[in-house]
N, C-alpha and C positions, 0 to 999 in steps of 0.2 A: 406778407400781410396776414393778419389774424383772420379767422373764419368765424361764422356765426356759432359754430359748435363749441366755442371757447367760453360762452356765456351761460348764465342762469337767469331765470325769471320766475316770479311768483305767479302761480296759477290762481284762478278765481277762488278756489277753495283754500288758498293760503299755503299750499304745498310749494316747495321750491322745485322747479323743473330744470334739469340739466339739459341744455339744448344739444349736447353731444348725443342725447338719446335719439335725435333726429338725423344723425349721420347716415348717409346713404339714401336720404329722401330729398326730393325736390320740394322746396317750401315756398309758400306765398305768405309773406308777413304783411299784415294790414293793421293800420291804426283805425279803430272803429268807434262809432258813437251811436247811441240809441235814438237821438232826436235830431239827426242831420238829414238834409235833403237827399244824401246818398245812402241813407240807412236801408232802403230797399235792396241795395247791393248784397246784403246778407244772404238773400235768396240765391243770387248768382254765385256767391262764394260757396255756399253749401252744395250747389249743383256741381261746381268744379271738384269739390271734395268727394262727392259721391261718384263722379265720373272717373276720377283718376287715382283714388286712394289705393286700389289694388295694384297700381303700377308704381307705387312708391311716392305718392304726392300727399302733401299735407298743408292745409291752411292753418295759420296761427293768428289769432285775433288778439289785438292789444287795445283795450278801451282807453280812450284819451278824452279829457275834459278841457283841453287847451283852446278849442276853437268854438267860440260862442257859447261855452258852457253846455255843450250838446250831449254830454255824458254825466249828468248830475247824480245819478243813482249810486247806491252802494253795490258791493259785489253780488249780493243776493238778488237785488233788482235787475242787474245786468244779466245774470245767469237766467233768471225767470223770463225776461224779455226775449233774449236770444232763442231760448228753447221753445217757448210757447208761440211766439210770433213768427219765427223763421225756421224752427226745427234744427237749429244749429247743434251739431255734435262735434265740430272740430274744436281743438284746444283753444280755450279762452284764458287769457292771463289777467292779472290784476291791473287796475288803472295805472297808467304811466304818463309821464311827460315825454314828449318827443322832441321838444325844442327847449332851449334855455339851459341854464346852469344845472337844473335838476333832471335833464333828459336822461332817460334810462340808457345804460351802456349799450344795450342792443340797438337802440336808435342812433346813438352816437356812431357806432360801427356802420350801420346801414347807410346813414347819410354821407359818411366819409367815403364809403365804397362806391356809392352811386349818387353823385350830386344831381340836383334837379336842373331845371331850365337855366341857362346862362351860368351854370356852374354853382348856383346857390345850393347850400346844403339844407337850409331850413325846410321843414315840412310845411306846406302851404295850407292844408286842410285835412279833415278826416277822410279816410279811405284811400290814402296814398298806399301804393302796393309795391312791395319789393319781391322779386323772384330770385330765389337762392338755389344754387345747384347742390347736388348731392355732396359735394366737397365743402360746403359751407360758404362758398364765395358768392357774392352778389352778381347775378347775371344782368338784371335790368331793374329800372324803377319806372312805375306807371303813375300817372296823375289820378287824382280822385275821380275825375270825370270819366276815366277809362273803365268801361263796364267789364265785369268779370268775364263774361262770355267772349269778349274781344281778346282775352289772354290765352285762349285755347291753343292757338298756333305756337306761341312762345313756350307754353307749358309742355306741349307734345315734343317740341324741339329739345327742350331741356331734359325731358325724360329719355328721349332717344339718345342724345349725346352722352348723357350720364351713364346710361346702360352700356354704351359701347366702350366707355373707358375714360 
């Protein structure tokens, strides 16, 4: 099965990012939105980034406007909102679709690798989280309601397992 490292995605600044650049890191890939009830999770995601970055952990944010139009702004607005409101310094990517025919290849891969409840692949809402190992394979999928701080144990386990081999 392919790994996340085989894909590219456009950053908020328009540059193409080769996800192979994250090989060797544990990743938390999250579809985010600025006007969602879960938007305060940005603070928790940044806390995880700050806590584990030096151990080889990285949060990757993918803005999405597919759920209730909760990410209506352009890339400049998204960048300003995340930086000024939550101090986000983890990589943010351009707006993507996570469901449907125009779903970004990254999300097609993530959903196939880790189906949701009852085996469904569709993303149900903003702030669905995918934990990816250093090898690019998906370890687990977490619901939007799962608070970032609840992922510490899974992240620490992934960091330890990955470091050991």
